[in-house]
N, CA, C and O atoms as a Tinker XYZ file with bonds, in Angstrom:
   408  protein
     1  N   -126.436000  236.062000  -56.974000    73     2
     2  CA  -125.868000  235.014000  -56.129000    64     1     3
     3  C   -124.517000  235.385000  -55.672000    63     2     4     5
     4  O   -123.651000  235.712000  -56.483000    81     3
     5  N   -124.311000  235.348000  -54.432000    73     3     6
     6  CA  -122.902000  235.714000  -53.985000    64     5     7
     7  C   -121.939000  234.524000  -54.106000    63     6     8     9
     8  O   -122.384000  233.401000  -54.343000    81     7
     9  N   -120.669000  234.747000  -53.952000    73     7    10
    10  CA  -119.664000  233.727000  -54.114000    64     9    11
    11  C   -119.749000  232.629000  -53.244000    63    10    12    13
    12  O   -119.369000  231.525000  -53.635000    81    11
    13  N   -120.253000  232.810000  -51.978000    73    11    14
    14  CA  -120.392000  231.726000  -51.006000    64    13    15
    15  C   -121.413000  230.708000  -51.463000    63    14    16    17
    16  O   -121.211000  229.501000  -51.334000    81    15
    17  N   -122.530000  231.218000  -52.007000    73    15    18
    18  CA  -123.568000  230.333000  -52.493000    64    17    19
    19  C   -123.129000  229.592000  -53.644000    63    18    20    21
    20  O   -123.394000  228.396000  -53.760000    81    19
    21  N   -122.447000  230.259000  -54.535000    73    19    22
    22  CA  -121.884000  229.633000  -55.813000    64    21    23
    23  C   -120.917000  228.575000  -55.343000    63    22    24    25
    24  O   -121.024000  227.443000  -55.815000    81    23
    25  N   -119.967000  228.850000  -54.440000    73    23    26
    26  CA  -118.999000  227.842000  -54.048000    64    25    27
    27  C   -119.727000  226.638000  -53.401000    63    26    28    29
    28  O   -119.403000  225.488000  -53.696000    81    27
    29  N   -120.654000  226.895000  -52.570000    73    27    30
    30  CA  -121.418000  225.843000  -51.863000    64    29    31
    31  C   -122.130000  224.874000  -52.872000    63    30    32    33
    32  O   -122.075000  223.650000  -52.752000    81    31
    33  N   -122.799000  225.517000  -53.870000    73    31    34
    34  CA  -123.453000  224.791000  -54.924000    64    33    35
    35  C   -122.426000  224.048000  -55.824000    63    34    36    37
    36  O   -122.722000  222.931000  -56.250000    81    35
    37  N   -121.304000  224.584000  -56.113000    73    35    38
    38  CA  -120.281000  223.931000  -56.919000    64    37    39
    39  C   -119.822000  222.696000  -56.191000    63    38    40    41
    40  O   -119.817000  221.594000  -56.739000    81    39
    41  N   -119.412000  222.909000  -54.869000    73    39    42
    42  CA  -118.956000  221.741000  -54.085000    64    41    43
    43  C   -119.964000  220.694000  -53.936000    63    42    44    45
    44  O   -119.610000  219.515000  -53.913000    81    43
    45  N   -121.274000  221.051000  -53.827000    73    43    46
    46  CA  -122.291000  220.056000  -53.681000    64    45    47
    47  C   -122.449000  219.285000  -54.968000    63    46    48    49
    48  O   -122.517000  218.057000  -54.911000    81    47
    49  N   -122.510000  219.897000  -56.094000    73    47    50
    50  CA  -122.543000  219.236000  -57.404000    64    49    51
    51  C   -121.307000  218.323000  -57.604000    63    50    52    53
    52  O   -121.411000  217.215000  -58.130000    81    51
    53  N   -120.179000  218.813000  -57.180000    73    51    54
    54  CA  -118.948000  217.928000  -57.278000    64    53    55
    55  C   -119.116000  216.625000  -56.471000    63    54    56    57
    56  O   -118.775000  215.534000  -56.928000    81    55
    57  N   -119.638000  216.785000  -55.292000    73    55    58
    58  CA  -119.801000  215.615000  -54.317000    64    57    59
    59  C   -120.901000  214.761000  -55.011000    63    58    60    61
    60  O   -120.772000  213.538000  -54.965000    81    59
    61  N   -121.899000  215.266000  -55.606000    73    59    62
    62  CA  -122.912000  214.379000  -56.217000    64    61    63
    63  C   -122.295000  213.576000  -57.374000    63    62    64    65
    64  O   -122.579000  212.388000  -57.531000    81    63
    65  N   -121.486000  214.208000  -58.147000    73    63    66
    66  CA  -120.863000  213.564000  -59.246000    64    65    67
    67  C   -119.930000  212.356000  -58.786000    63    66    68    69
    68  O   -119.958000  211.254000  -59.333000    81    67
    69  N   -119.112000  212.687000  -57.732000    73    67    70
    70  CA  -118.287000  211.708000  -57.162000    64    69    71
    71  C   -118.991000  210.456000  -56.683000    63    70    72    73
    72  O   -118.534000  209.335000  -56.907000    81    71
    73  N   -120.149000  210.679000  -55.996000    73    71    74
    74  CA  -120.951000  209.645000  -55.455000    64    73    75
    75  C   -121.544000  208.858000  -56.557000    63    74    76    77
    76  O   -121.566000  207.629000  -56.484000    81    75
    77  N   -122.039000  209.511000  -57.599000    73    75    78
    78  CA  -122.709000  208.830000  -58.756000    64    77    79
    79  C   -121.690000  207.945000  -59.560000    63    78    80    81
    80  O   -122.030000  206.859000  -60.029000    81    79
    81  N   -120.424000  208.460000  -59.697000    73    79    82
    82  CA  -119.345000  207.689000  -60.271000    64    81    83
    83  C   -119.090000  206.429000  -59.478000    63    82    84    85
    84  O   -118.859000  205.360000  -60.041000    81    83
    85  N   -119.134000  206.563000  -58.175000    73    83    86
    86  CA  -118.761000  205.445000  -57.323000    64    85    87
    87  C   -119.932000  204.369000  -57.531000    63    86    88    89
    88  O   -119.648000  203.189000  -57.740000    81    87
    89  N   -121.240000  204.811000  -57.469000    73    87    90
    90  CA  -122.351000  203.866000  -57.606000    64    89    91
    91  C   -122.239000  203.209000  -59.017000    63    90    92    93
    92  O   -122.518000  202.015000  -59.127000    81    91
    93  N   -121.862000  203.903000  -60.048000    73    91    94
    94  CA  -121.773000  203.368000  -61.381000    64    93    95
    95  C   -120.739000  202.186000  -61.367000    63    94    96    97
    96  O   -120.923000  201.251000  -62.147000    81    95
    97  N   -119.749000  202.183000  -60.586000    73    95    98
    98  CA  -118.729000  201.029000  -60.575000    64    97    99
    99  C   -119.206000  199.896000  -59.745000    63    98   100   101
   100  O   -118.534000  198.864000  -59.750000    81    99
   101  N   -120.381000  199.972000  -58.969000    73    99   102
   102  CA  -120.852000  198.923000  -58.197000    64   101   103
   103  C   -121.486000  197.877000  -59.127000    63   102   104   105
   104  O   -122.008000  198.240000  -60.181000    81   103
   105  N   -121.451000  196.628000  -58.772000    73   103   106
   106  CA  -121.984000  195.524000  -59.630000    64   105   107
   107  C   -123.159000  194.890000  -58.861000    63   106   108   109
   108  O   -123.001000  194.487000  -57.708000    81   107
   109  N   -124.263000  194.809000  -59.466000    73   107   110
   110  CA  -125.548000  194.211000  -58.851000    64   109   111
   111  C   -125.171000  192.758000  -58.704000    63   110   112   113
   112  O   -124.584000  192.115000  -59.574000    81   111
   113  N   -125.562000  192.288000  -57.516000    73   111   114
   114  CA  -125.240000  190.841000  -57.188000    64   113   115
   115  C   -123.949000  190.599000  -56.561000    63   114   116   117
   116  O   -123.761000  189.547000  -55.951000    81   115
   117  N   -123.033000  191.500000  -56.662000    73   115   118
   118  CA  -121.697000  191.395000  -56.063000    64   117   119
   119  C   -121.574000  192.434000  -54.879000    63   118   120   121
   120  O   -121.125000  192.108000  -53.780000    81   119
   121  N   -121.967000  193.596000  -55.158000    73   119   122
   122  CA  -121.886000  194.656000  -54.094000    64   121   123
   123  C   -123.143000  194.364000  -53.253000    63   122   124   125
   124  O   -124.203000  194.019000  -53.776000    81   123
   125  N   -122.980000  194.517000  -51.946000    73   123   126
   126  CA  -124.000000  194.286000  -50.922000    64   125   127
   127  C   -125.012000  195.345000  -51.073000    63   126   128   129
   128  O   -124.652000  196.493000  -51.334000    81   127
   129  N   -126.323000  195.021000  -50.918000    73   127   130
   130  CA  -127.382000  196.131000  -51.055000    64   129   131
   131  C   -127.217000  197.296000  -50.058000    63   130   132   133
   132  O   -127.588000  198.427000  -50.372000    81   131
   133  N   -126.658000  197.027000  -48.844000    73   131   134
   134  CA  -126.458000  198.044000  -47.944000    64   133   135
   135  C   -125.487000  199.118000  -48.413000    63   134   136   137
   136  O   -125.582000  200.279000  -48.013000    81   135
   137  N   -124.555000  198.714000  -49.267000    73   135   138
   138  CA  -123.665000  199.656000  -49.793000    64   137   139
   139  C   -124.372000  200.624000  -50.801000    63   138   140   141
   140  O   -124.080000  201.817000  -50.883000    81   139
   141  N   -125.340000  199.997000  -51.572000    73   139   142
   142  CA  -126.077000  200.897000  -52.430000    64   141   143
   143  C   -126.966000  201.883000  -51.649000    63   142   144   145
   144  O   -127.162000  203.025000  -52.064000    81   143
   145  N   -127.473000  201.432000  -50.558000    73   143   146
   146  CA  -128.400000  202.228000  -49.710000    64   145   147
   147  C   -127.611000  203.371000  -49.082000    63   146   148   149
   148  O   -128.109000  204.492000  -48.979000    81   147
   149  N   -126.336000  203.074000  -48.648000    73   147   150
   150  CA  -125.464000  204.054000  -48.121000    64   149   151
   151  C   -125.182000  205.190000  -49.079000    63   150   152   153
   152  O   -125.306000  206.364000  -48.731000    81   151
   153  N   -124.823000  204.846000  -50.220000    73   151   154
   154  CA  -124.481000  205.797000  -51.325000    64   153   155
   155  C   -125.702000  206.489000  -51.796000    63   154   156   157
   156  O   -125.603000  207.650000  -52.194000    81   155
   157  N   -126.810000  205.899000  -51.788000    73   155   158
   158  CA  -128.072000  206.442000  -52.199000    64   157   159
   159  C   -128.362000  207.618000  -51.128000    63   158   160   161
   160  O   -128.691000  208.752000  -51.476000    81   159
   161  N   -128.224000  207.274000  -49.980000    73   159   162
   162  CA  -128.540000  208.227000  -48.874000    64   161   163
   163  C   -127.634000  209.456000  -48.963000    63   162   164   165
   164  O   -128.072000  210.597000  -48.812000    81   163
   165  N   -126.312000  209.166000  -49.223000    73   163   166
   166  CA  -125.394000  210.281000  -49.471000    64   165   167
   167  C   -125.673000  211.168000  -50.582000    63   166   168   169
   168  O   -125.579000  212.390000  -50.466000    81   167
   169  N   -126.025000  210.571000  -51.690000    73   167   170
   170  CA  -126.451000  211.269000  -52.935000    64   169   171
   171  C   -127.635000  212.083000  -52.715000    63   170   172   173
   172  O   -127.723000  213.223000  -53.169000    81   171
   173  N   -128.620000  211.482000  -51.975000    73   171   174
   174  CA  -129.883000  212.176000  -51.809000    64   173   175
   175  C   -129.632000  213.385000  -50.867000    63   174   176   177
   176  O   -130.194000  214.456000  -51.096000    81   175
   177  N   -128.798000  213.227000  -49.814000    73   175   178
   178  CA  -128.467000  214.399000  -49.009000    64   177   179
   179  C   -127.838000  215.530000  -49.853000    63   178   180   181
   180  O   -128.205000  216.698000  -49.724000    81   179
   181  N   -126.898000  215.153000  -50.702000    73   179   182
   182  CA  -126.219000  216.207000  -51.450000    64   181   183
   183  C   -127.217000  216.829000  -52.514000    63   182   184   185
   184  O   -127.150000  218.029000  -52.776000    81   183
   185  N   -128.105000  216.031000  -53.098000    73   183   186
   186  CA  -129.052000  216.547000  -54.055000    64   185   187
   187  C   -129.997000  217.468000  -53.387000    63   186   188   189
   188  O   -130.268000  218.556000  -53.895000    81   187
   189  N   -130.525000  217.063000  -52.234000    73   187   190
   190  CA  -131.455000  217.972000  -51.413000    64   189   191
   191  C   -130.753000  219.304000  -51.076000    63   190   192   193
   192  O   -131.341000  220.386000  -51.077000    81   191
   193  N   -129.449000  219.134000  -50.788000    73   191   194
   194  CA  -128.717000  220.317000  -50.373000    64   193   195
   195  C   -128.677000  221.271000  -51.579000    63   194   196   197
   196  O   -128.941000  222.467000  -51.451000    81   195
   197  N   -128.340000  220.710000  -52.757000    73   195   198
   198  CA  -128.279000  221.532000  -54.014000    64   197   199
   199  C   -129.595000  222.227000  -54.215000    63   198   200   201
   200  O   -129.620000  223.435000  -54.452000    81   199
   201  N   -130.788000  221.444000  -54.120000    73   199   202
   202  CA  -132.038000  221.960000  -54.426000    64   201   203
   203  C   -132.467000  223.167000  -53.337000    63   202   204   205
   204  O   -133.009000  224.224000  -53.664000    81   203
   205  N   -132.133000  222.806000  -52.078000    73   203   206
   206  CA  -132.415000  223.854000  -51.065000    64   205   207
   207  C   -131.677000  225.157000  -51.307000    63   206   208   209
   208  O   -132.156000  226.227000  -50.933000    81   207
   209  N   -130.509000  225.070000  -51.933000    73   207   210
   210  CA  -129.637000  226.315000  -52.174000    64   209   211
   211  C   -130.419000  227.356000  -53.031000    63   210   212   213
   212  O   -130.087000  228.542000  -53.030000    81   211
   213  N   -131.464000  226.885000  -53.760000    73   211   214
   214  CA  -132.185000  227.817000  -54.647000    64   213   215
   215  C   -133.584000  228.249000  -53.975000    63   214   216   217
   216  O   -134.349000  228.974000  -54.611000    81   215
   217  N   -133.895000  227.818000  -52.743000    73   215   218
   218  CA  -135.186000  228.192000  -52.207000    64   217   219
   219  C   -134.967000  229.037000  -51.024000    63   218   220   221
   220  O   -133.851000  229.445000  -50.706000    81   219
   221  N   -136.071000  229.298000  -50.363000    73   219   222
   222  CA  -136.087000  230.181000  -49.220000    64   221   223
   223  C   -135.490000  229.556000  -48.003000    63   222   224   225
   224  O   -135.219000  230.212000  -46.997000    81   223
   225  N   -135.269000  228.144000  -48.128000    73   223   226
   226  CA  -134.636000  227.365000  -46.963000    64   225   227
   227  C   -133.202000  227.145000  -47.314000    63   226   228   229
   228  O   -132.714000  226.063000  -46.990000    81   227
   229  N   -132.457000  228.025000  -47.934000    73   227   230
   230  CA  -131.099000  227.812000  -48.328000    64   229   231
   231  C   -130.203000  227.619000  -47.183000    63   230   232   233
   232  O   -129.132000  227.022000  -47.294000    81   231
   233  N   -130.684000  228.179000  -45.950000    73   231   234
   234  CA  -129.898000  228.085000  -44.814000    64   233   235
   235  C   -129.720000  226.473000  -44.341000    63   234   236   237
   236  O   -128.816000  226.108000  -43.589000    81   235
   237  N   -130.625000  225.675000  -44.850000    73   235   238
   238  CA  -130.665000  224.324000  -44.424000    64   237   239
   239  C   -129.909000  223.362000  -45.362000    63   238   240   241
   240  O   -129.883000  222.152000  -45.140000    81   239
   241  N   -129.300000  223.928000  -46.404000    73   239   242
   242  CA  -128.557000  223.205000  -47.438000    64   241   243
   243  C   -127.450000  222.429000  -46.756000    63   242   244   245
   244  O   -127.325000  221.232000  -47.014000    81   243
   245  N   -126.638000  223.034000  -45.902000    73   243   246
   246  CA  -125.599000  222.325000  -45.215000    64   245   247
   247  C   -126.071000  221.238000  -44.318000    63   246   248   249
   248  O   -125.446000  220.186000  -44.183000    81   247
   249  N   -127.191000  221.511000  -43.702000    73   247   250
   250  CA  -127.792000  220.433000  -42.750000    64   249   251
   251  C   -128.183000  219.155000  -43.660000    63   250   252   253
   252  O   -127.966000  218.014000  -43.253000    81   251
   253  N   -128.760000  219.410000  -44.891000    73   251   254
   254  CA  -129.056000  218.286000  -45.648000    64   253   255
   255  C   -127.808000  217.427000  -46.072000    63   254   256   257
   256  O   -127.849000  216.197000  -46.092000    81   255
   257  N   -126.731000  218.137000  -46.399000    73   255   258
   258  CA  -125.530000  217.358000  -46.633000    64   257   259
   259  C   -125.023000  216.650000  -45.395000    63   258   260   261
   260  O   -124.601000  215.497000  -45.484000    81   259
   261  N   -125.048000  217.276000  -44.288000    73   259   262
   262  CA  -124.598000  216.626000  -43.078000    64   261   263
   263  C   -125.520000  215.388000  -42.722000    63   262   264   265
   264  O   -125.035000  214.351000  -42.271000    81   263
   265  N   -126.813000  215.545000  -42.940000    73   263   266
   266  CA  -127.797000  214.456000  -42.732000    64   265   267
   267  C   -127.474000  213.266000  -43.610000    63   266   268   269
   268  O   -127.610000  212.123000  -43.176000    81   267
   269  N   -127.035000  213.521000  -44.873000    73   267   270
   270  CA  -126.694000  212.436000  -45.787000    64   269   271
   271  C   -125.465000  211.780000  -45.349000    63   270   272   273
   272  O   -125.405000  210.552000  -45.406000    81   271
   273  N   -124.445000  212.491000  -44.902000    73   271   274
   274  CA  -123.229000  211.845000  -44.415000    64   273   275
   275  C   -123.518000  211.029000  -43.076000    63   274   276   277
   276  O   -123.006000  209.925000  -42.889000    81   275
   277  N   -124.337000  211.616000  -42.188000    73   275   278
   278  CA  -124.656000  210.984000  -40.955000    64   277   279
   279  C   -125.380000  209.564000  -41.291000    63   278   280   281
   280  O   -125.085000  208.556000  -40.650000    81   279
   281  N   -126.272000  209.548000  -42.256000    73   279   282
   282  CA  -127.026000  208.369000  -42.620000    64   281   283
   283  C   -126.080000  207.379000  -43.218000    63   282   284   285
   284  O   -126.164000  206.169000  -43.006000    81   283
   285  N   -125.166000  207.947000  -43.982000    73   283   286
   286  CA  -124.084000  207.020000  -44.689000    64   285   287
   287  C   -123.230000  206.287000  -43.623000    63   286   288   289
   288  O   -122.976000  205.084000  -43.688000    81   287
   289  N   -122.828000  207.079000  -42.680000    73   287   290
   290  CA  -122.015000  206.402000  -41.583000    64   289   291
   291  C   -122.884000  205.563000  -40.685000    63   290   292   293
   292  O   -122.444000  204.513000  -40.217000    81   291
   293  N   -124.072000  205.978000  -40.434000    73   291   294
   294  CA  -124.970000  205.152000  -39.561000    64   293   295
   295  C   -125.297000  203.751000  -40.210000    63   294   296   297
   296  O   -125.397000  202.732000  -39.526000    81   295
   297  N   -125.445000  203.772000  -41.476000    73   295   298
   298  CA  -125.680000  202.446000  -42.138000    64   297   299
   299  C   -124.400000  201.648000  -42.209000    63   298   300   301
   300  O   -124.473000  200.422000  -42.284000    81   299
   301  N   -123.298000  202.228000  -42.191000    73   299   302
   302  CA  -122.101000  201.395000  -42.197000    64   301   303
   303  C   -121.513000  200.990000  -40.867000    63   302   304   305
   304  O   -120.513000  200.275000  -40.814000    81   303
   305  N   -122.139000  201.451000  -39.779000    73   303   306
   306  CA  -121.646000  201.168000  -38.452000    64   305   307
   307  C   -121.509000  199.726000  -38.159000    63   306   308   309
   308  O   -120.454000  199.273000  -37.714000    81   307
   309  N   -122.575000  198.971000  -38.403000    73   307   310
   310  CA  -122.539000  197.481000  -38.141000    64   309   311
   311  C   -121.457000  196.820000  -38.913000    63   310   312   313
   312  O   -120.826000  195.918000  -38.361000    81   311
   313  N   -121.173000  197.172000  -40.135000    73   311   314
   314  CA  -120.129000  196.550000  -40.863000    64   313   315
   315  C   -118.813000  196.822000  -40.347000    63   314   316   317
   316  O   -117.937000  195.967000  -40.475000    81   315
   317  N   -118.573000  197.947000  -39.765000    73   315   318
   318  CA  -117.218000  198.439000  -39.360000    64   317   319
   319  C   -117.040000  198.230000  -37.816000    63   318   320   321
   320  O   -115.970000  198.517000  -37.279000    81   319
   321  N   -118.034000  197.757000  -37.151000    73   319   322
   322  CA  -117.948000  197.803000  -35.632000    64   321   323
   323  C   -116.730000  197.121000  -35.079000    63   322   324   325
   324  O   -116.094000  197.695000  -34.196000    81   323
   325  N   -116.335000  195.897000  -35.540000    73   323   326
   326  CA  -115.282000  195.115000  -34.998000    64   325   327
   327  C   -113.957000  195.339000  -35.757000    63   326   328   329
   328  O   -112.919000  195.631000  -35.163000    81   327
   329  N   -114.038000  195.186000  -37.144000    73   327   330
   330  CA  -112.854000  195.307000  -37.975000    64   329   331
   331  C   -113.333000  195.705000  -39.357000    63   330   332   333
   332  O   -114.532000  195.852000  -39.595000    81   331
   333  N   -112.418000  195.871000  -40.232000    73   331   334
   334  CA  -112.788000  196.182000  -41.696000    64   333   335
   335  C   -113.477000  194.949000  -42.270000    63   334   336   337
   336  O   -112.978000  193.833000  -42.125000    81   335
   337  N   -114.653000  195.151000  -42.937000    73   335   338
   338  CA  -115.309000  194.124000  -43.582000    64   337   339
   339  C   -114.429000  193.326000  -44.564000    63   338   340   341
   340  O   -113.530000  193.909000  -45.171000    81   339
   341  N   -114.651000  192.055000  -44.733000    73   339   342
   342  CA  -113.829000  191.204000  -45.551000    64   341   343
   343  C   -113.852000  191.723000  -46.998000    63   342   344   345
   344  O   -112.843000  191.562000  -47.683000    81   343
   345  N   -114.922000  192.328000  -47.505000    73   343   346
   346  CA  -114.919000  192.742000  -48.876000    64   345   347
   347  C   -114.232000  194.015000  -49.104000    63   346   348   349
   348  O   -114.246000  194.490000  -50.239000    81   347
   349  N   -113.594000  194.656000  -48.086000    73   347   350
   350  CA  -112.932000  195.744000  -48.256000    64   349   351
   351  C   -111.402000  195.654000  -48.069000    63   350   352   353
   352  O   -110.689000  196.607000  -48.384000    81   351
   353  N   -110.919000  194.564000  -47.581000    73   351   354
   354  CA  -109.534000  194.371000  -47.332000    64   353   355
   355  C   -108.915000  193.669000  -48.545000    63   354   356   357
   356  O   -109.530000  192.792000  -49.151000    81   355
   357  N   -107.714000  194.063000  -48.877000    73   355   358
   358  CA  -106.982000  193.478000  -49.994000    64   357   359
   359  C   -105.529000  193.624000  -49.640000    63   358   360   361
   360  O   -105.139000  194.426000  -48.791000    81   359
   361  N   -104.706000  192.786000  -50.350000    73   359   362
   362  CA  -103.287000  192.901000  -50.141000    64   361   363
   363  C   -102.703000  194.049000  -51.079000    63   362   364   365
   364  O   -103.206000  194.351000  -52.162000    81   363
   365  N   -101.653000  194.606000  -50.561000    73   363   366
   366  CA  -101.154000  195.698000  -51.312000    64   365   367
   367  C   -100.679000  195.317000  -52.698000    63   366   368   369
   368  O   -100.068000  194.255000  -52.823000    81   367
   369  N   -100.894000  196.056000  -53.706000    73   367   370
   370  CA  -100.512000  195.751000  -55.060000    64   369   371
   371  C    -99.044000  196.214000  -55.302000    63   370   372   373
   372  O    -98.352000  196.834000  -54.495000    81   371
   373  N    -98.696000  195.816000  -56.525000    73   371   374
   374  CA   -97.296000  196.172000  -56.934000    64   373   375
   375  C    -97.313000  197.703000  -57.282000    63   374   376   377
   376  O    -98.319000  198.282000  -57.693000    81   375
   377  N    -96.121000  198.285000  -57.079000    73   375   378
   378  CA   -96.028000  199.674000  -57.346000    64   377   379
   379  C    -95.150000  199.783000  -58.638000    63   378   380   381
   380  O    -93.977000  200.146000  -58.559000    81   379
   381  N    -95.715000  199.475000  -59.772000    73   379   382
   382  CA   -94.988000  199.535000  -61.098000    64   381   383
   383  C    -94.702000  200.925000  -61.454000    63   382   384   385
   384  O    -95.533000  201.820000  -61.296000    81   383
   385  N    -93.496000  201.115000  -61.947000    73   383   386
   386  CA   -93.050000  202.435000  -62.339000    64   385   387
   387  C    -92.662000  203.381000  -61.298000    63   386   388   389
   388  O    -92.257000  204.497000  -61.625000    81   387
   389  N    -92.757000  203.010000  -59.983000    73   387   390
   390  CA   -92.420000  203.992000  -58.955000    64   389   391
   391  C    -91.060000  203.741000  -58.432000    63   390   392   393
   392  O    -90.497000  204.604000  -57.758000    81   391
   393  N    -90.536000  202.682000  -58.686000    73   391   394
   394  CA   -89.149000  202.415000  -58.256000    64   393   395
   395  C    -88.219000  202.653000  -59.422000    63   394   396   397
   396  O    -88.539000  202.366000  -60.575000    81   395
   397  N    -87.052000  203.191000  -59.087000    73   395   398
   398  CA   -86.019000  203.406000  -60.094000    64   397   399
   399  C    -84.980000  202.318000  -60.003000    63   398   400   401
   400  O    -84.502000  202.011000  -58.911000    81   399
   401  N    -84.620000  201.729000  -61.120000    73   399   402
   402  CA   -83.546000  200.761000  -61.116000    64   401   403
   403  C    -82.294000  201.441000  -61.518000    63   402   404   405
   404  O    -82.129000  201.837000  -62.672000    81   403
   405  N    -81.366000  201.589000  -60.536000    73   403   406
   406  CA   -80.158000  202.344000  -60.785000    64   405   407
   407  C    -78.990000  201.275000  -60.904000    63   406   408
   408  O    -77.835000  201.644000  -61.118000    81   407
């Protein structure tokens, strides 16, 4: 396995881990189902990319990742069409410990 393949597989596994951590923090009944579907499509694209890296179709691994990202954005297009969705906006929080009192 050359270093480019190893790097590609490492980055793909890292992306899968990040998406799965994000999904773990979602709450059933609070998070909208479309958000679960978006992240599922993204994780599936990354997982398929990882699996394809070990097959004769390894050249398609990047396309699988790109397809997952495309579906993720496609599913979110209606929510973001006019403005940021209500469930994503929040007021800025306090910056504790970042200001020095001289």
